[in-house]
BAFI-685355 format. One line per field, with one value per residue: residue in one letter; chain; x, y, z of N, C-alpha, C in turn. Coordinates in Angstrom, 3 decimals, always signed. Layout:
// BAFI-685355
aa (A_...)
ch (A_...)
nu (X_...)
nv (Y_...)
nw (Z_...)
cau (X_...)
cav (Y_...)
caw (Z_...)
cu (X_...)
cv (Y_...)
cw (Z_...)
// end
This chain:
// BAFI-685355
aa (M_A_A_N_K_V_L_K_A_Q_A_R_D_G_V_G_K_G_A_A_R_E_A_R_R_Q_G_L_V_P_A_V_I_Y_G_D_K_K_P_P_V_T_I_S_V_A_Y_K_D_A_H_K_A_I_Y_A_G_G_F_K_S_H_V_L_D_L_D_V_D_G_T_V_H_Q_V_I_P_R_D_Y_Q_L_D_V_V_K_D_Q_P_M_H_I_D_F_L_R_V_S_G_N_A_T_I_H_V_E_V_H_V_N_F_I_N_E_E_K_S_P_G_L_K_R_G_G_T_L_N_V_V_R_H_T_V_E_L_I_A_P_A_T_S_I_P_E_E_V_T_V_D_L_S_G_S_D_I_G_D_S_I_H_I_S_A_V_T_L_P_A_G_V_T_A_A_I_T_D_R_D_F_T_I_A_T_V_V_A_P_S_A_L_K_S_A_G_D_E_G_D_D_A_A_E_A_P_A_S_A_E)
ch (A_A_A_A_A_A_A_A_A_A_A_A_A_A_A_A_A_A_A_A_A_A_A_A_A_A_A_A_A_A_A_A_A_A_A_A_A_A_A_A_A_A_A_A_A_A_A_A_A_A_A_A_A_A_A_A_A_A_A_A_A_A_A_A_A_A_A_A_A_A_A_A_A_A_A_A_A_A_A_A_A_A_A_A_A_A_A_A_A_A_A_A_A_A_A_A_A_A_A_A_A_A_A_A_A_A_A_A_A_A_A_A_A_A_A_A_A_A_A_A_A_A_A_A_A_A_A_A_A_A_A_A_A_A_A_A_A_A_A_A_A_A_A_A_A_A_A_A_A_A_A_A_A_A_A_A_A_A_A_A_A_A_A_A_A_A_A_A_A_A_A_A_A_A_A_A_A_A_A_A_A_A_A_A_A_A_A_A_A_A_A_A_A_A_A_A_A_A_A_A_A_A_A_A_A_A_A_A)
nu (+3.841_+0.481_-1.256_-2.233_-5.604_-7.719_-9.247_-11.475_-11.689_-12.670_-11.523_-12.426_-13.648_-14.939_-15.079_-16.044_-19.230_-21.429_-20.516_-19.953_-22.492_-23.666_-22.142_-22.962_-25.622_-25.298_-24.705_-22.217_-19.418_-17.892_-14.373_-10.971_-7.492_-4.537_-1.392_+2.078_+3.618_+2.509_+0.208_-3.288_-5.762_-8.885_-11.469_-13.911_-15.740_-17.503_-20.672_-21.567_-19.184_-17.696_-19.319_-19.241_-16.491_-16.059_-17.757_-16.819_-14.966_-11.990_-11.269_-9.800_-7.294_-5.889_-3.735_-4.452_-4.676_-5.472_-7.167_-7.302_-8.841_-7.075_-4.573_-2.621_-2.717_-1.040_-2.569_-3.928_-6.988_-7.913_-9.976_-13.557_-16.866_-20.171_-23.635_-25.724_-28.193_-28.841_-26.526_-24.942_-22.121_-20.539_-18.276_-14.778_-11.451_-8.262_-4.956_-1.841_+0.719_+4.118_+6.540_+8.354_+7.096_+5.967_+3.160_+0.286_-2.088_-5.265_-5.878_-7.692_-8.457_-7.938_-9.032_-7.761_-7.786_-9.676_-10.783_-8.717_-8.444_-8.413_-9.989_-12.167_-13.239_-14.224_-16.455_-16.056_-16.003_-14.995_-13.894_-13.724_-11.633_-10.416_-11.284_-9.921_-6.505_-4.164_-1.530_+1.885_+3.152_+5.031_+4.048_+3.980_+3.690_+1.441_-0.153_-2.786_-4.324_-4.281_-3.198_-4.384_-3.531_-5.334_-4.638_-4.210_-5.107_-6.719_-9.506_-9.706_-7.359_-5.520_-4.952_-2.328_-0.818_+1.866_+2.029_+1.527_+2.676_+4.038_+4.398_+7.629_+9.087_+6.762_+5.035_+3.332_+1.160_+0.574_+2.677_+3.205_+2.196_+1.421_-1.023_-4.310_-5.842_-7.797_-9.773_-10.306_-13.167_-15.031_-17.855_-21.271_-22.802_-20.891_-19.798_-21.973_-22.260_-19.885_-20.235_-22.375_-21.123_-19.268_-20.990_-22.102_-19.878_-19.353_-21.544_-22.798_-22.329_-25.057_-26.545_-26.162)
nv (-17.762_-17.762_-15.039_-14.997_-15.598_-13.101_-12.663_-10.897_-9.787_-9.055_-7.834_-9.498_-8.980_-10.327_-13.609_-17.081_-18.872_-17.130_-14.701_-15.652_-16.380_-13.860_-12.642_-14.152_-13.403_-10.911_-11.369_-12.467_-14.746_-16.449_-16.793_-18.013_-17.270_-19.107_-20.615_-20.802_-20.140_-17.935_-15.825_-16.769_-15.212_-13.797_-13.485_-12.253_-13.194_-11.973_-13.395_-13.950_-13.850_-15.904_-18.141_-18.184_-18.626_-21.148_-22.879_-22.630_-24.493_-26.419_-25.109_-25.784_-26.248_-24.111_-21.366_-18.312_-14.732_-13.225_-10.499_-8.588_-6.022_-4.384_-5.446_-7.959_-11.433_-14.376_-17.328_-20.680_-22.336_-24.546_-25.940_-26.111_-25.484_-26.506_-25.685_-28.292_-28.700_-26.612_-26.329_-24.066_-21.872_-21.971_-21.669_-20.983_-22.181_-20.862_-21.430_-19.992_-19.472_-19.553_-18.364_-20.470_-22.701_-26.095_-27.947_-30.001_-31.075_-31.569_-32.489_-32.109_-34.755_-35.109_-36.687_-37.590_-38.064_-40.119_-41.069_-42.416_-44.766_-48.175_-49.964_-48.406_-47.673_-50.071_-50.314_-50.440_-49.268_-46.407_-46.646_-44.628_-44.452_-42.624_-39.334_-37.152_-36.459_-36.809_-34.659_-33.648_-30.524_-27.611_-24.455_-22.387_-23.517_-25.240_-27.752_-27.291_-29.441_-33.044_-34.910_-37.623_-39.811_-41.634_-43.005_-45.937_-47.598_-50.559_-52.888_-54.138_-52.993_-51.136_-47.893_-46.570_-44.454_-44.316_-44.201_-41.660_-38.475_-36.190_-32.692_-31.054_-31.297_-32.015_-34.515_-37.635_-37.893_-40.280_-42.861_-45.488_-47.357_-48.219_-46.685_-47.091_-45.134_-45.233_-47.629_-49.626_-51.107_-54.016_-53.840_-54.165_-56.005_-57.651_-58.714_-60.205_-62.098_-63.456_-64.499_-66.260_-68.041_-69.152_-70.418_-72.361_-73.883_-74.960_-76.517_-79.864_-82.479_-83.782_-86.990_-89.538)
nw (+127.618_+128.682_+130.237_+133.695_+134.714_+136.109_+139.203_+141.108_+144.509_+147.906_+151.084_+154.117_+157.268_+159.417_+160.934_+161.064_+161.296_+161.439_+160.298_+157.759_+156.828_+156.747_+154.749_+152.537_+152.404_+151.383_+148.783_+148.365_+148.284_+150.833_+151.448_+151.728_+151.860_+151.980_+153.050_+151.807_+153.995_+155.274_+157.117_+157.158_+155.043_+155.212_+152.894_+150.490_+147.589_+144.808_+144.204_+141.539_+140.115_+141.312_+140.766_+137.952_+137.497_+138.689_+137.258_+134.708_+134.115_+134.781_+137.108_+139.436_+138.458_+137.506_+137.871_+139.466_+139.415_+142.177_+142.987_+145.671_+146.864_+145.423_+146.018_+144.722_+144.772_+143.970_+143.301_+143.621_+143.227_+145.768_+146.956_+147.062_+148.284_+147.550_+147.674_+148.691_+147.603_+145.753_+144.303_+144.486_+144.913_+148.079_+149.665_+149.281_+149.058_+148.707_+147.638_+148.209_+145.790_+144.805_+142.403_+141.905_+142.812_+143.101_+142.356_+143.171_+140.939_+139.247_+135.969_+132.974_+130.653_+127.211_+124.335_+121.199_+117.585_+117.133_+114.804_+113.665_+114.920_+114.668_+116.164_+117.087_+114.649_+113.793_+115.255_+117.955_+121.398_+123.195_+126.355_+128.956_+131.604_+133.283_+133.519_+134.315_+135.200_+137.787_+138.442_+139.058_+138.905_+137.806_+139.146_+137.355_+134.881_+134.353_+132.589_+130.169_+129.489_+129.324_+126.656_+124.853_+122.376_+120.128_+117.864_+116.000_+118.019_+119.046_+119.384_+122.630_+123.451_+125.928_+127.198_+128.851_+131.404_+130.873_+128.147_+127.452_+126.527_+128.596_+129.448_+129.788_+132.980_+134.223_+135.970_+136.609_+139.388_+140.634_+141.194_+141.713_+140.015_+136.598_+135.588_+134.111_+131.611_+129.632_+127.764_+124.825_+123.958_+122.896_+120.640_+121.774_+120.305_+119.166_+121.463_+122.414_+120.400_+120.736_+123.302_+122.853_+121.166_+122.918_+124.697_+123.026_+122.472_+124.938_+125.431_+125.870_+123.486_+121.609_+122.017_+119.586)
cau (+2.854_-0.668_-1.396_-3.203_-6.911_-7.845_-10.494_-11.510_-12.222_-12.547_-11.177_-13.569_-13.168_-15.520_-14.828_-17.058_-20.438_-22.291_-19.958_-20.097_-23.901_-23.914_-21.525_-23.820_-26.824_-24.908_-24.352_-20.784_-19.005_-16.744_-13.198_-9.765_-6.194_-3.616_-0.186_+3.320_+4.137_+1.966_-1.076_-4.454_-6.485_-10.285_-11.936_-15.184_-15.788_-18.871_-21.279_-21.608_-17.813_-17.323_-20.095_-18.716_-15.150_-16.143_-18.437_-16.138_-14.125_-10.574_-11.097_-8.774_-6.026_-5.361_-3.262_-5.188_-4.269_-6.600_-7.047_-8.033_-8.805_-5.897_-3.385_-2.748_-2.147_-1.026_-3.155_-4.638_-8.094_-7.645_-11.217_-14.734_-18.072_-21.399_-24.883_-26.064_-29.470_-28.864_-25.214_-24.397_-20.872_-20.709_-16.973_-13.633_-10.105_-7.212_-3.592_-0.825_+1.799_+5.230_+6.974_+9.089_+6.363_+5.484_+1.880_-0.496_-3.299_-6.009_-5.957_-8.634_-7.897_-8.533_-8.727_-7.705_-7.587_-10.575_-11.015_-7.555_-8.415_-9.065_-11.010_-13.363_-13.808_-14.924_-17.633_-15.691_-16.373_-13.945_-14.267_-12.841_-11.436_-10.088_-11.557_-8.859_-5.292_-3.460_-0.167_+2.754_+3.605_+5.415_+2.890_+4.026_+3.509_+0.461_-0.742_-4.230_-4.956_-3.444_-3.671_-4.230_-3.674_-5.949_-4.205_-3.727_-5.664_-7.659_-10.360_-8.931_-6.194_-5.613_-4.018_-1.796_-0.174_+3.209_+1.933_+1.207_+3.814_+3.759_+5.340_+8.857_+8.915_+5.466_+5.010_+2.099_+1.199_+0.572_+3.942_+3.403_+1.658_+1.179_-2.482_-5.054_-6.649_-8.957_-9.675_-11.193_-13.901_-15.803_-19.268_-22.122_-23.231_-19.776_-19.694_-23.068_-21.937_-18.810_-20.799_-23.152_-20.177_-18.710_-22.026_-22.235_-18.700_-19.383_-22.710_-22.437_-22.843_-26.226_-26.289_-26.638)
cav (-18.283_-16.878_-14.364_-15.598_-14.974_-12.250_-12.775_-9.832_-10.137_-7.990_-8.322_-9.786_-8.871_-11.330_-15.033_-17.919_-19.164_-15.951_-13.778_-16.279_-16.244_-12.449_-12.406_-14.768_-12.569_-9.743_-11.806_-12.750_-16.100_-16.406_-17.522_-17.797_-17.486_-19.667_-21.220_-20.054_-19.744_-16.625_-15.963_-16.816_-13.964_-14.057_-12.609_-12.599_-13.061_-11.775_-14.675_-14.160_-14.122_-17.231_-19.133_-18.228_-19.215_-22.569_-23.662_-22.470_-25.671_-26.299_-24.131_-26.204_-26.541_-22.887_-20.317_-17.070_-13.510_-12.849_-9.076_-8.290_-4.571_-3.788_-6.257_-9.176_-12.669_-15.475_-18.457_-21.718_-22.854_-25.878_-26.626_-25.260_-26.182_-26.116_-26.022_-29.647_-28.684_-25.653_-26.313_-22.711_-21.782_-21.607_-21.301_-21.324_-22.135_-20.544_-21.682_-19.114_-20.153_-18.709_-18.642_-21.739_-23.752_-27.277_-28.244_-31.183_-30.606_-32.497_-31.909_-32.776_-35.608_-34.897_-37.786_-37.130_-39.048_-41.268_-41.586_-43.216_-45.957_-49.314_-50.539_-47.560_-47.732_-51.356_-50.283_-50.501_-48.131_-45.889_-46.675_-43.693_-44.812_-41.392_-38.097_-36.244_-37.119_-36.057_-34.363_-32.745_-29.593_-26.262_-23.556_-21.486_-24.224_-26.313_-27.991_-27.095_-30.752_-34.187_-35.378_-39.056_-40.077_-42.956_-43.584_-47.310_-48.397_-51.576_-53.490_-54.857_-52.211_-50.222_-46.772_-46.295_-43.153_-44.384_-43.940_-40.238_-37.567_-35.049_-31.582_-31.078_-30.888_-32.472_-35.955_-38.166_-37.931_-41.701_-43.399_-46.884_-48.256_-47.635_-46.751_-47.042_-43.940_-45.639_-48.884_-49.760_-52.356_-54.529_-53.449_-55.122_-57.062_-58.577_-59.430_-61.170_-63.194_-64.222_-65.246_-67.366_-69.028_-69.848_-71.321_-73.501_-74.733_-75.648_-77.414_-81.258_-82.958_-84.619_-88.401_-89.949)
caw (+128.547_+128.786_+131.518_+134.605_+134.827_+137.284_+139.952_+142.106_+145.817_+148.897_+152.410_+154.988_+158.651_+160.303_+160.707_+161.687_+160.520_+161.376_+159.310_+156.443_+156.431_+156.409_+153.437_+151.516_+152.272_+150.594_+147.432_+148.340_+148.660_+151.737_+150.969_+152.515_+151.202_+152.968_+152.501_+151.568_+155.308_+155.631_+157.814_+156.276_+154.821_+154.907_+151.826_+149.860_+146.137_+144.333_+143.847_+140.088_+139.655_+141.796_+140.015_+136.586_+137.511_+139.034_+136.221_+133.413_+133.912_+135.108_+138.182_+140.392_+137.780_+136.933_+138.778_+139.286_+140.100_+143.018_+143.307_+146.903_+147.122_+144.801_+146.285_+143.917_+145.311_+143.005_+144.028_+142.873_+144.033_+146.294_+147.261_+147.190_+148.706_+146.881_+148.343_+148.265_+146.890_+144.653_+143.619_+144.506_+145.687_+149.487_+150.249_+148.423_+149.639_+147.742_+148.101_+147.627_+145.081_+144.379_+141.036_+141.773_+143.519_+142.385_+143.003_+142.798_+140.263_+138.393_+134.633_+132.072_+129.596_+125.892_+123.416_+119.811_+116.510_+117.231_+113.450_+113.282_+115.763_+114.008_+117.026_+117.082_+113.298_+113.691_+116.115_+119.360_+122.238_+124.068_+127.771_+129.650_+133.009_+134.002_+132.787_+134.747_+135.668_+138.822_+138.027_+139.810_+137.870_+138.252_+139.169_+136.206_+133.602_+134.470_+131.258_+130.059_+129.388_+128.966_+125.356_+124.581_+120.946_+119.935_+116.587_+116.047_+119.123_+118.559_+120.402_+123.627_+123.872_+127.062_+127.140_+130.179_+131.553_+130.285_+126.709_+127.283_+126.616_+129.460_+129.247_+130.593_+134.373_+134.720_+136.194_+137.176_+140.851_+141.010_+140.676_+142.086_+138.989_+135.276_+135.629_+132.860_+131.362_+128.835_+127.027_+123.665_+124.213_+121.759_+120.618_+122.480_+119.383_+119.028_+122.729_+122.479_+119.494_+121.357_+124.427_+122.319_+120.667_+124.078_+125.233_+122.112_+122.588_+126.214_+125.519_+125.538_+122.200_+121.765_+121.709_+118.267)
cu (+1.716_-0.732_-2.436_-4.531_-6.977_-9.227_-10.464_-12.168_-12.088_-12.247_-12.448_-13.073_-13.666_-15.128_-15.926_-18.311_-21.334_-21.817_-20.108_-21.528_-24.219_-23.324_-22.413_-25.095_-26.556_-24.492_-22.878_-20.526_-17.796_-15.594_-12.021_-8.547_-5.238_-2.366_+0.980_+3.881_+3.718_+0.628_-2.230_-5.139_-7.916_-10.794_-13.335_-15.072_-17.242_-19.427_-21.217_-20.219_-17.363_-18.028_-19.544_-17.361_-15.201_-16.699_-17.849_-15.269_-12.675_-10.283_-9.937_-7.440_-5.432_-4.926_-3.986_-4.450_-5.491_-6.386_-7.934_-7.857_-7.521_-4.601_-3.559_-2.008_-2.178_-1.445_-3.638_-5.785_-7.801_-8.918_-12.355_-15.915_-19.265_-22.584_-25.384_-27.361_-29.390_-27.566_-24.643_-23.116_-21.136_-19.408_-15.874_-12.347_-9.102_-5.848_-2.636_+0.234_+2.869_+5.702_+7.654_+8.371_+6.002_+4.242_+1.199_-1.814_-3.980_-6.243_-6.865_-7.898_-8.667_-8.080_-8.796_-7.541_-8.434_-10.805_-9.848_-7.415_-9.127_-10.197_-12.293_-14.029_-14.587_-16.149_-17.343_-16.051_-15.188_-14.479_-13.281_-12.796_-11.174_-10.361_-10.561_-7.681_-4.616_-1.991_+0.565_+3.402_+4.084_+4.205_+2.827_+3.782_+2.613_-0.167_-2.252_-4.968_-3.895_-4.026_-3.352_-4.527_-4.171_-5.546_-3.687_-4.321_-6.756_-8.497_-9.505_-7.716_-6.518_-4.577_-3.607_-1.090_+1.218_+3.196_+1.679_+2.469_+3.415_+4.774_+6.559_+8.565_+7.611_+5.491_+3.644_+2.232_+1.216_+1.785_+4.121_+2.843_+1.441_-0.328_-3.113_-5.879_-7.917_-8.686_-10.601_-11.859_-14.729_-17.237_-20.126_-22.562_-22.142_-19.588_-20.746_-22.781_-20.854_-19.317_-21.579_-22.243_-19.558_-19.711_-22.158_-21.073_-18.741_-20.535_-22.298_-23.044_-24.016_-25.908_-26.883_-27.465)
cv (-17.284_-16.256_-15.067_-14.864_-14.192_-12.455_-11.741_-10.318_-8.925_-8.599_-8.508_-9.830_-10.019_-12.746_-15.820_-18.023_-17.944_-14.967_-14.330_-16.149_-14.818_-12.118_-12.967_-13.959_-11.340_-10.108_-12.097_-14.197_-15.987_-17.254_-17.224_-18.063_-18.008_-20.178_-20.270_-19.465_-18.327_-16.819_-16.042_-15.464_-14.326_-13.014_-13.023_-12.342_-12.870_-13.102_-14.934_-14.480_-15.513_-18.321_-19.291_-18.940_-20.717_-23.391_-23.450_-23.678_-25.410_-25.361_-24.490_-26.556_-25.305_-21.916_-19.018_-15.913_-13.030_-11.426_-8.757_-6.809_-3.929_-4.526_-7.604_-10.330_-13.720_-16.740_-19.523_-22.208_-24.293_-26.656_-25.615_-26.120_-25.609_-26.472_-27.365_-29.701_-27.831_-25.616_-24.907_-22.681_-21.293_-21.138_-21.744_-21.209_-21.877_-20.791_-20.708_-19.959_-19.139_-19.160_-19.984_-22.897_-24.889_-27.763_-29.463_-30.695_-31.761_-31.822_-32.769_-33.587_-35.356_-36.013_-37.283_-38.324_-40.315_-41.904_-42.438_-44.469_-47.106_-49.904_-49.735_-47.578_-49.030_-51.411_-50.399_-49.216_-47.711_-45.845_-45.815_-44.052_-43.570_-40.187_-37.005_-37.066_-36.216_-35.911_-33.554_-31.831_-28.282_-25.333_-22.674_-22.192_-25.442_-26.537_-27.794_-28.427_-31.810_-34.776_-36.852_-39.296_-41.514_-43.618_-45.004_-48.169_-49.324_-52.112_-54.345_-54.108_-51.348_-49.120_-46.428_-44.941_-43.151_-44.076_-42.468_-39.404_-36.341_-33.946_-31.719_-30.573_-31.342_-33.991_-36.372_-38.227_-39.365_-42.355_-44.885_-47.868_-47.479_-47.665_-46.547_-45.768_-44.317_-46.991_-48.821_-51.119_-52.731_-54.018_-54.540_-56.281_-58.118_-59.385_-60.521_-62.379_-64.079_-65.065_-66.446_-68.462_-69.825_-70.835_-72.566_-74.455_-75.552_-76.648_-78.843_-81.684_-83.881_-86.061_-88.773_-91.209)
cw (+128.698_+130.175_+132.373_+134.527_+136.131_+137.901_+141.062_+143.389_+146.733_+150.251_+153.237_+156.420_+159.522_+159.935_+161.407_+160.842_+160.373_+160.327_+157.904_+155.940_+156.017_+155.042_+152.330_+151.314_+151.412_+149.162_+147.265_+148.754_+149.586_+151.193_+151.882_+151.640_+152.268_+152.258_+152.339_+152.859_+155.700_+156.323_+156.818_+156.191_+154.459_+153.921_+151.394_+148.373_+145.734_+143.832_+142.342_+139.546_+140.076_+141.001_+138.604_+136.542_+137.762_+137.874_+134.826_+133.098_+134.262_+136.259_+139.105_+139.737_+137.106_+138.030_+138.441_+139.937_+140.866_+143.517_+144.509_+147.223_+146.602_+145.049_+145.599_+144.589_+144.211_+143.734_+143.052_+143.760_+144.474_+146.564_+147.249_+147.609_+147.959_+147.763_+147.800_+147.472_+145.630_+143.839_+143.520_+145.332_+147.107_+150.126_+149.302_+149.232_+148.519_+148.386_+147.413_+146.914_+144.711_+143.010_+140.862_+142.465_+142.569_+143.101_+142.393_+142.190_+139.528_+137.051_+133.752_+131.000_+128.300_+124.958_+121.976_+118.874_+116.688_+115.859_+112.957_+114.143_+115.048_+114.853_+117.043_+115.710_+113.081_+114.610_+117.590_+120.092_+123.092_+125.497_+128.550_+131.127_+133.852_+133.096_+133.163_+135.240_+136.693_+138.423_+139.086_+138.779_+138.479_+138.163_+137.937_+134.880_+133.759_+133.104_+131.279_+130.051_+129.143_+127.684_+125.157_+123.107_+120.753_+118.615_+116.791_+117.140_+118.596_+119.713_+121.335_+124.121_+125.088_+126.886_+128.549_+130.207_+130.921_+128.797_+126.417_+127.451_+127.433_+129.211_+130.159_+132.001_+135.001_+134.837_+136.749_+138.690_+141.364_+140.368_+140.956_+141.073_+137.697_+135.039_+134.256_+132.767_+130.593_+128.194_+125.820_+123.778_+122.997_+121.807_+121.232_+121.581_+119.234_+120.306_+122.818_+121.606_+120.094_+122.507_+123.942_+121.789_+121.794_+124.643_+124.350_+122.267_+123.879_+126.323_+125.144_+124.217_+122.437_+121.347_+120.360_+118.390)
// end
């Protein structure tokens, strides 16, 4: 298993909006560590480090080693706020995780073997319903992605979560239905031709 990424932080004494604003003026992003039946810890992360981590992708689906002034906390980002105008990080919530914890995460969906899909080869379009899938996974073995194999998929086919092989110990968070991840739809030209054919079939025959 690959080592966790390390994100450095520093302890933050002040709490509240005033302290948060002061941290931002200093080029820091206010944050908090909570969970695991321990008191919350207020911290700050350097703006450049927070921005890089968030926009690198998969931020909320990877366990991190959060180094706070030399003390390492194993955490997973649970939420973050961005400035509504500038898209700059404003605050981050980190959840502590233990080695045997099972957590709810969103994982990116990767589609493979598009060239082996008869429907796509005929000009069909892959309609992605879910770009991410919610999973329940052990904290120590969160999958990097969910892989959907498009081999053999034809126009009109739907790919459901039941068709996806998940790693051992990992399950879909939604259990009340076999939800759709993607569909292969007909090309617009084919749809138009079909619609015209339907209109012709429904038109009344002209009187002789």
